[in-house]
C-alpha positions in Angstrom: 5.3 5.1 27.0 2.9 6.9 25.6 3.7 9.1 22.3 0.6 10.0 21.3 -2.8 11.3 23.2 -5.7 12.6 22.0 -8.8 13.7 23.8 -12.3 14.8 22.7 -11.4 15.1 18.8 -14.3 16.5 16.7 -14.0 17.5 13.1 -17.1 18.6 10.7 -17.3 20.3 7.3 -20.5 22.6 7.4 -23.4 20.2 8.4 -21.2 17.2 7.8 -19.8 15.8 10.8 -17.1 13.5 10.6 -16.4 12.2 14.3 -17.6 13.8 17.8 -15.5 13.4 20.8 -12.8 11.1 19.9 -10.4 9.9 22.3 -7.5 7.4 21.6 -3.5 6.8 22.3 -1.0 5.6 20.5 2.2 4.0 22.7 6.2 4.1 21.6 6.9 1.1 18.4 2.6 0.3 17.7 2.4 0.0 14.4 -1.7 1.3 14.1 -3.7 1.1 11.3 -7.2 2.9 10.7 -9.5 1.4 9.1 -12.9 3.2 7.9 -15.6 3.6 5.4 -14.6 6.0 2.6 -15.9 9.2 3.4 -16.2 9.0 7.2 -12.9 10.8 8.2 -9.6 9.1 7.8 -7.7 11.4 5.9 -9.0 14.2 8.0 -7.6 12.9 11.2 -4.4 11.7 9.7 -4.1 15.9 8.3 -5.4 16.7 12.0 -2.4 14.6 14.1 0.0 15.6 10.8 -0.7 19.2 11.7 -2.0 19.8 8.5 -5.8 20.7 9.1 -7.3 21.8 12.6 -10.1 20.8 14.6 -13.1 21.9 16.2 -12.3 20.6 19.9 -10.2 18.6 21.7 -6.4 18.3 22.1 -4.0 16.5 20.0 -0.5 15.9 22.6 2.8 14.3 20.9 5.3 13.6 23.9 8.0 16.1 24.5 10.9 16.1 21.3 8.7 13.8 19.4 9.9 13.8 15.9 6.9 13.4 13.4 6.8 12.4 10.4 3.8 12.6 7.7 2.8 11.8 4.1 0.1 12.9 2.6 -2.2 11.2 -0.1 -1.1 13.9 -2.6 2.0 15.3 -0.9 3.8 18.5 -1.9 7.4 18.5 -3.2 9.6 21.1 -5.1 9.7 21.2 -8.6 12.5 23.3 -9.0 14.9 21.1 -7.2 16.7 17.7 -8.4 15.7 14.9 -6.3 19.0 14.7 -4.2 18.3 18.5 -3.4 15.0 17.5 -3.1 15.6 14.8 0.2 18.5 17.8 1.7 16.2 20.1 1.8 15.2 18.5 5.6 16.6 20.4 8.9 17.5 17.0 9.9 21.3 17.4 11.8 22.6 14.5 10.0 20.8 15.1 6.3 22.3 18.5 7.3 25.6 17.4 7.2 25.9 15.0 4.6 24.3 18.0 2.2 27.5 20.3 3.4 29.4 17.3 2.6 28.4 16.5 -0.7 28.7 20.7 -1.1 32.4 20.5 -0.4 33.1 17.5 -2.4 31.6 19.4 -5.6 33.5 22.9 -4.9 36.7 20.8 -4.5 37.0 23.2 -0.9 39.5 21.5 1.1 39.5 23.6 4.7 35.4 23.2 4.4 35.6 19.3 3.3 38.0 18.5 6.4 35.1 20.3 8.6 32.6 18.2 6.8 34.1 14.9 7.2 34.8 15.4 10.7 31.1 16.8 11.1 30.0 13.2 9.4 32.4 11.2 11.7 31.0 12.8 14.5 27.0 12.0 14.0 28.5 8.7 12.2 26.9 9.9 9.1 28.4 7.5 6.3 25.7 4.7 6.8 23.5 7.2 6.7 24.6 8.5 3.3 24.3 4.9 2.1 21.0 4.3 3.3 19.3 7.5 1.6 20.5 6.4 -1.4 19.2 2.7 -1.2 15.8 3.9 -0.1 15.5 5.6 -3.4 16.8 2.7 -5.4 14.6 0.5 -3.5 11.3 3.1 -4.6 12.8 3.3 -8.1 14.0 6.3 -8.0 17.0 6.1 -9.8 18.4 9.7 -11.0 19.4 11.4 -8.2 20.2 14.4 -10.6 16.6 14.8 -11.9 14.4 17.6 -11.9 11.8 16.9 -9.4 9.2 18.3 -12.1 10.1 16.1 -14.4 9.3 13.2 -12.6 5.9 11.7 -12.5 3.0 11.7 -9.8 3.8 7.9 -8.6 7.7 9.1 -8.9 6.7 12.3 -6.7 4.8 10.4 -4.2 7.3 7.6 -4.0 10.1 10.6 -3.4 8.0 12.3 -0.2 7.9 8.7 1.0 11.3 8.4 0.8 11.7 11.9 2.3 9.6 10.5 5.1 11.3 7.2 5.4 15.1 8.9 5.3 14.4 11.4 8.2 13.3 8.4 10.5 11.0 10.0 13.2 10.0 9.0 16.2 6.5 8.8 14.7 5.5 7.9 11.0 2.0 9.2 9.9 1.3 7.4 6.5 -2.2 7.9 4.6 -2.3 5.0 1.7 1.9 4.5 1.1 1.1 2.0 -1.8 -0.6 3.9 -3.5 1.9 4.0 -6.7 4.2 1.3 -5.7 4.6 -2.1 -7.8 4.6 -4.9 -6.0 8.4 -5.7 -5.3 8.5 -2.2 -3.6 5.8 -2.8 -1.2 7.3 -6.4 -0.2 10.0 -4.1 0.6 8.3 -1.3 2.1 6.9 -4.1 4.3 9.9 -5.7 5.2 11.2 -1.8 6.1 8.4 -0.8 8.7 8.2 -4.6 10.3 12.3 -3.3 10.9 11.9 0.3 11.8 12.0 1.7 15.1 9.5 4.5 14.3 6.0 4.3 16.0 3.5 3.6 13.0 0.3 5.5 12.3 -1.4 4.4 9.0 -4.1 4.6 6.6 -3.7 1.5 4.3 -6.2 -0.8 2.0 -3.5 -3.2 1.5 -4.7 -6.3 3.7 -1.4 -8.3 3.5 0.1 -4.9 4.7 -2.1 -4.8 7.5 -1.8 -8.4 8.6 2.1 -8.5 8.2 2.7 -4.7 9.7 0.2 -3.4 12.1 0.2 -4.8 15.9 -3.1 -2.4 16.8 -6.1 -1.3 14.6 -8.4 1.3 14.9 -12.4 1.4 13.2 -13.9 4.3 13.2 -17.5 3.5 12.6 -20.4 6.0 12.7 -18.4 8.6 14.7 -17.4 5.8 17.3 -13.6 4.9 17.5 -12.7 0.6 18.2 -9.8 -0.9 19.4 -8.6 -4.0 18.5 -5.3 -5.3 19.5 -3.8 -7.7 17.0 -3.5 -7.3 13.2 -6.1 -7.9 10.5 -7.3 -11.4 10.8 -8.0 -10.8 14.4 -9.7 -7.6 13.3 -11.8 -9.1 11.1 -12.7 -12.2 13.3 -13.4 -9.1 16.2 -15.6 -7.1 14.0 -17.1 -9.8 13.3 -18.1 -10.3 17.4 -18.8 -6.6 17.7 -21.6 -6.7 15.3 -23.1 -9.4 16.5 -23.5 -7.8 20.3 -24.3 -4.6 18.7 -27.5 -6.2 16.6 -28.8 -7.7 20.1 -28.3 -4.7 22.0 -30.4 -3.2 19.3 -32.7 -5.2 19.3 -33.5 -5.5 22.4 -33.1 -1.5 23.0 -36.7 -1.8 20.2 -37.9 -4.3 21.9 -38.2 -2.4 25.1 -38.8 1.2 23.7 -41.9 -0.6 22.2 -42.5 -1.3 26.4 -42.0 2.1 27.4 -43.7 3.7 24.4 -47.1 1.9 25.1 -46.6 2.6 28.6 -46.2 6.4 28.1 -49.3 6.3 25.7 -51.5 4.2 28.3 -50.8 6.6 31.4 -50.9 10.4 30.6 -52.1 11.4 33.9 -49.2 8.9 36.1 -46.7 11.2 34.8 -46.3 12.6 38.4 -42.8 13.5 39.6 -42.2 10.3 40.8 -42.5 9.1 37.3 -40.0 11.5 36.2 -37.2 9.4 36.0 -39.0 6.6 34.0 -39.4 9.2 31.3 -36.0 10.4 31.6 -35.5 6.9 30.8 -37.3 6.5 27.9 -36.0 9.2 26.1 -32.6 7.6 26.4 -34.4 4.1 25.9 -36.0 6.0 22.7 -32.6 7.0 21.0 -30.8 4.1 21.5 -33.7 1.9 19.8 -33.4 4.4 16.7 -29.7 4.6 16.8 -28.4 3.5 13.1 -27.2 0.2 12.6 -24.3 1.4 9.9 -23.2 -2.2 9.1 -24.7 -2.1 5.7 -22.5 -3.5 2.4 -22.5 -2.4 -0.8 -23.9 -5.3 -3.1 -23.1 -5.6 -6.7 -25.4 -7.8 -8.7 -25.3 -5.4 -12.0 -26.2 -7.8 -15.3 -23.5 -8.7 -17.8 -24.4 -9.0 -21.6 -23.9 -12.5 -23.0 -20.9 -13.6 -24.0 -20.4 -15.8 -27.3 -17.8 -18.3 -27.9 -15.3 -15.9 -29.8 -14.0 -13.3 -26.8 -10.7 -12.1 -27.9 -7.8 -13.1 -30.1 -4.4 -10.8 -30.0 -2.0 -12.2 -32.6 2.2 -11.0 -32.6 1.3 -7.5 -30.8 4.4 -5.1 -30.4 4.4 -1.6 -28.9 7.3 0.7 -28.2 8.2 4.3 -27.2 10.8 5.6 -29.0 14.0 3.0 -27.8 12.0 1.1 -25.1 10.1 -1.4 -26.3 6.8 -2.1 -24.5 5.5 -5.1 -25.8 7.1 -7.9 -28.1 5.0 -10.2 -30.5 2.7 -10.7 -27.5 0.1 -14.0 -28.7 -3.1 -14.8 -26.5 -6.2 -16.1 -27.0 -9.1 -15.5 -24.3 -11.3 -18.4 -23.1 -14.8 -17.6 -21.4 -14.9 -16.6 -18.0 -11.2 -16.2 -17.8 -10.1 -13.7 -14.4 -6.0 -12.5 -15.0 -4.3 -10.3 -13.1 -1.6 -8.2 -14.9 1.6 -7.8 -12.9 5.0 -6.2 -13.3 7.5 -3.7 -12.1 6.3 0.4 -12.9 7.2 1.5 -16.7 7.0 -2.4 -18.0 3.7 -1.6 -19.7 0.7 -2.5 -17.7 -1.6 0.1 -18.6 -0.3 0.4 -21.9 -1.4 -3.4 -22.7 -5.2 -2.1 -21.6 -5.4 0.8 -23.8 -4.4 -1.3 -26.5 -6.6 -4.3 -25.8 -9.5 -1.5 -25.5 -8.9 0.0 -28.7 -7.6 3.2 -26.9 -4.2 3.2 -28.6 -2.8 1.5 -31.6 -0.3 -1.1 -31.5 3.2 -0.5 -34.1 2.4 -3.9 -35.3 0.4 -7.1 -34.6 -3.8 -7.5 -34.8 -6.2 -7.7 -31.8 -9.7 -9.3 -32.8 -13.1 -8.5 -30.2 -15.5 -10.9 -30.3 -19.1 -9.3 -31.8 -20.4 -10.0 -28.3 -17.9 -8.4 -26.4 -18.6 -5.3 -24.3 -15.6 -3.4 -22.5 -16.4 -2.2 -19.3 -12.9 -0.1 -18.7 -12.3 0.8 -15.1 -9.1 3.4 -15.5 -6.6 4.3 -13.1 -7.7 7.9 -14.0 -11.0 7.7 -13.8 -13.6 9.5 -15.3 -12.8 13.2 -14.7 -16.2 14.5 -12.6 -17.7 17.7 -13.8 -17.3 18.6 -9.8 -20.6 21.4 -10.2 -22.9 18.7 -11.1 -25.0 16.6 -8.7 -24.3 13.0 -7.7 -27.7 11.6 -9.0 -26.7 14.0 -12.4 -23.6 11.9 -12.7 -25.7 8.5 -13.1 -28.9 9.7 -15.1 -26.4 11.1 -18.0 -25.0 7.3 -18.2 -28.7 5.3 -18.1 -31.7 6.0 -16.6 -33.0 2.3 -16.3 -30.0 -0.3 -14.7 -30.5 -3.9 -15.6 -29.9 -6.0 -12.1 -30.8 -9.5 -15.0 -34.0 -11.8 -14.0 -36.3 -8.8 -14.2 -34.9 -6.9 -12.0 -34.4 -3.0 -12.9 -33.6 -0.2 -11.0 -33.9 3.8 -11.2 -30.7 5.8 -10.8 -32.3 7.1 -7.2 -32.7 2.9 -6.2 -29.2 2.2 -7.6 -27.9 4.7 -5.8 -29.1 3.7 -2.3 -28.2 0.4 -3.6 -23.9 1.6 -3.3 -25.0 2.9 -0.1 -25.1 6.7 -1.4 -27.9 7.4 1.4 -30.9 9.9 0.4 -29.2 12.7 1.8 -26.1 13.0 -1.1 -28.0 12.2 -4.0 -28.2 15.6 -4.5 -24.6 16.9 -2.5 -22.6 18.2 -5.4 -19.2 16.0 -6.9 -17.0 18.1 -5.1 -18.3 17.2 -1.6 -17.1 13.8 -1.9 -14.2 11.9 -0.8 -11.7 10.5 -3.0 -12.9 6.5 -2.2 -17.0 8.0 -2.5 -15.4 9.0 -6.3 -13.9 5.8 -7.2 -17.3 4.0 -5.8 -19.1 6.6 -8.0 -17.2 6.2 -10.8 -16.8 1.9 -10.2 -21.0 2.5 -10.3 -20.8 4.6 -14.1 -18.8 1.0 -15.4 -21.0 -1.6 -14.1 -23.8 0.1 -14.6 -23.3 -0.5 -18.7 -23.6 -4.2 -18.4 -20.6 -5.3 -19.6 -19.4 -9.4 -20.0 -15.5 -8.2 -20.2 -14.3 -5.9 -17.7 -10.7 -4.4 -17.2 -9.5 -3.0 -14.2 -6.7 -0.9 -13.9 -5.7 -0.2 -10.2 -9.5 -0.9 -9.2 -8.5 -0.9 -5.2 -7.0 2.5 -4.6 -8.5 4.9 -2.4 -11.4 2.1 -2.0 -12.6 1.1 1.6 -12.5 -2.2 2.6 -15.6 -3.2 2.9 -16.3 -2.4 -0.7 -13.4 -4.3 -1.3 -14.5 -7.2 0.2 -18.0 -7.0 -1.9 -16.6 -6.0 -5.2 -14.3 -9.1 -5.0 -17.6 -11.2 -4.3 -18.6 -10.0 -7.2 -15.7 -10.1 -9.6 -15.4 -14.2 -8.5 -19.1 -15.1 -9.5 -19.3 -12.3 -12.8 -20.2 -14.3 -15.8 -17.5 -13.0 -18.2 -14.0 -12.4 -18.7 -11.7 -9.7 -16.5 -8.3 -8.8 -16.4 -7.2 -7.1 -13.4 -4.3 -4.4 -13.0 -3.5 -4.4 -9.0 -0.9 -3.9 -6.8 -3.1 -5.1 -4.6 -1.9 -8.7 -3.5 -5.4 -10.0 -1.2 -7.1 -8.7 -3.9 -5.1 -10.4 -6.7 -5.2 -13.3 -5.0 -8.8 -14.3 -4.3 -9.9 -13.1 -7.9 -7.5 -14.5 -10.9 -6.8 -17.5 -12.1 -2.9 -16.7 -14.2 -1.4 -14.0 -14.4 0.8 -12.2 -17.1 3.9 -11.5 -15.9 5.7 -8.4 -17.9 9.3 -8.1 -17.8 10.9 -5.0 -19.1 12.9 -6.7 -22.4 8.5 -6.3 -23.8 8.2 -10.1 -23.4 5.5 -11.6 -21.5 4.8 -14.7 -20.0 1.5 -16.6 -18.5 1.9 -18.0 -15.0 -1.2 -20.4 -14.3 -2.1 -19.7 -10.5 -2.4 -16.9 -8.4 0.3 -13.9 -7.0 0.8 -15.6 -3.8 2.0 -18.7 -5.7 4.2 -17.2 -8.2 5.8 -15.7 -5.2 6.7 -19.2 -3.3 7.6 -20.3 -6.9 10.2 -18.0 -6.7 11.7 -18.1 -3.0 11.9 -21.8 -3.8 13.7 -21.3 -6.9 16.3 -18.4 -5.0 16.9 -21.1 -2.0 17.9 -23.9 -4.9 20.5 -21.3 -6.7 22.0 -20.5 -2.6 22.5 -24.1 -2.3 24.0 -24.7 -5.5 26.4 -21.5 -5.1 27.4 -22.0 -1.4 31.0 -23.4 -0.8 30.9 -26.3 0.8 33.3 -25.7 3.8 34.5 -29.0 5.5 33.9 -29.1 8.9 35.9 -31.3 10.5 34.6 -34.0 12.9 35.2 -34.0 16.3 37.3 -36.9 16.6 39.4 -35.3 14.2 39.8 -32.3 16.3 40.8 -34.2 19.3 43.4 -36.0 17.6 45.1 -33.5 15.5 48.3 -32.1 16.9 49.9 -30.6 14.1 48.8 -29.6 10.0 49.7 -32.1 7.4 51.8 -30.4 4.5 48.7 -29.9 2.3 46.9 -28.7 5.4 50.0 -26.0 5.8 49.3 -24.9 2.2 45.4 -24.3 2.7 46.3 -22.1 5.9 48.7 -19.6 4.4 46.5 -19.6 1.1 43.1 -19.0 3.2 45.7 -16.2 5.4 46.5 -14.4 2.0 43.2 -14.5 0.5 40.9 -13.2 3.2 43.4 -10.2 3.7 42.6 -9.9 0.5 38.8 -10.4 0.6 39.2 -7.7 3.8 41.1 -4.8 1.1 38.8 -5.4 -0.9 35.6 -5.1 1.5 36.9 -2.1 2.8 37.4 -0.3 -0.7 33.7 -1.0 -1.8 33.1 0.4 2.2 34.6 3.7 1.0 32.9 3.8 -2.4 29.6 3.7 -0.9 30.6 6.0 2.0 31.8 8.9 -0.6 28.8 9.0 -2.6 30.1 9.5 -6.1 28.1 6.0 -7.1 25.2 6.2 -9.1 21.7 4.5 -9.1 22.6 1.2 -10.2 26.2 1.4 -8.9 25.1 1.6 -5.5 22.7 -1.7 -5.0 26.3 -3.8 -7.7 28.5 -2.3 -5.0 25.8 -3.3 -1.8 25.5 -6.9 -3.0 29.0 -7.3 -3.4 29.6 -5.6 0.1 27.4 -8.6 1.9 29.0 -11.2 -0.6 32.7 -10.1 0.5 31.2 -10.3 4.2 29.9 -13.6 3.6 32.7 -15.2 1.5 35.3 -13.7 4.9 33.0 -15.7 7.1 32.7 -18.9 5.3 36.9 -19.1 5.3 37.2 -17.4 8.1 35.6 -20.9 10.1 38.1 -23.1 7.8 40.8 -20.8 8.8 40.3 -20.9 12.7 40.3 -24.1 12.9 43.5 -24.7 11.0 44.8 -21.7 12.8 44.9 -23.8 16.2 47.4 -26.6 14.8 49.5 -24.3 12.6 
């Protein structure tokens, strides 16, 4: 069933043409990812689909009665509302019913409450209210009464994401939904989207997310759209085949163009009406032969400064903010060429640790000794606040007029911009005309061109396209210096780091000698082992026992009666827990605790029920 049809869509900004005559369709239940280079128009296309921008020409047609939810990269939320009021500000019928119920409870209005309960029953909204609070909990927004204006930028993005998910539209349009999520939240969202009934259209740089969730990938390249029916791994394989075929066709066109050009130049007198078809054909061949092959890649071979034997020594480092202890006596001695990833929930102090190491923040206690040869290159999460009125070339020239690539190779700022796929036409463009990803790439250039030998990268993958990420990964693997990375991009971390710093909420840090995937596998094995230990052993009778048994022994009669009473009590408790979740008076952590207890009770009842059913046959 077709949910969305796009026909001949075109969009330009001034003389910059993003795409022209794009046509594609999306069917019900498809999980679609849009992949493209920075500046190719991914966000612009999503904004048009989400109704936030208009196309120059073409049509966007949604199936009748289809609901659409759109998450922007920089969503707008009402700062004056509380978290829960912002969620309830939707016009969704179920949300409206829950909002009415919440207000009736708050006002202690019995008559209004009766009507609200009836409406909740009619719409089967009780489970929906639990869903709302569970989604907010999973996205680490536990204080439902907090003012939206008091939330951080990341929390606001997560609140906007929660809003879109809670409304459960037929089509979800998500622009970089994993930004501002920690790894735990990303894995939860991954599972949620895999099981969601919503059709999905998404832009993300998280390749594990792409691989595990999406079943169709559209690549926007050189103003054309290419469709791949498969996940990210399939896309990589087929894209490589497409580029090889494209290069072959380009070479054929150029060869034919040379022959036809020779004919055109040799026989001007032969250009009669009969030869006009060949002249027209020549013009088509010329266009094909001069078509731009847009498969250049960013190449990063910038020389790093020499690194001595003493790198970085941290002794008993501690840092607190009021009553919140972020670091608690951390000690570590860095070795040459170490590549370390930092992981932990949001708020555990990942960026604080980087700021302490680079000296942009002072510790409460402890020491940090930096080797005399160490040259830091610090790529911060916020990045440089570029002067938007400056030209791209000016930004580079302010750092240096001469870039050392090593082995005697040097580049001018103009050459360096070309090197990073900023063509000459963009050198004198104003910074405000760049896309978010292009600005991040420009910022990365300003960090690398200083020839650091100790790179510290705080969320470097945000807003970078997949092509740039692949090359950055290759560079970091070969980088002759130390690297510390904070990133929620699990694929990126797996390809680069040798070990991890795991930051805990109590301020402690422990070192794990392996990649993130290895850490995740270890945790899953531990959880499975724990479940085996905790799982009650239900004695299942042999088949022969069932055949021969005609009545219960005295002990079995006692067991049967005890099970009957126990199951009855557990059922009562299960009902009470369900009611407490439905009423909506529980706060953040209480909801999670109650939900877990509800699941535990269901398992216990099921396990006891197996034994009770067997004994009841002979009671």
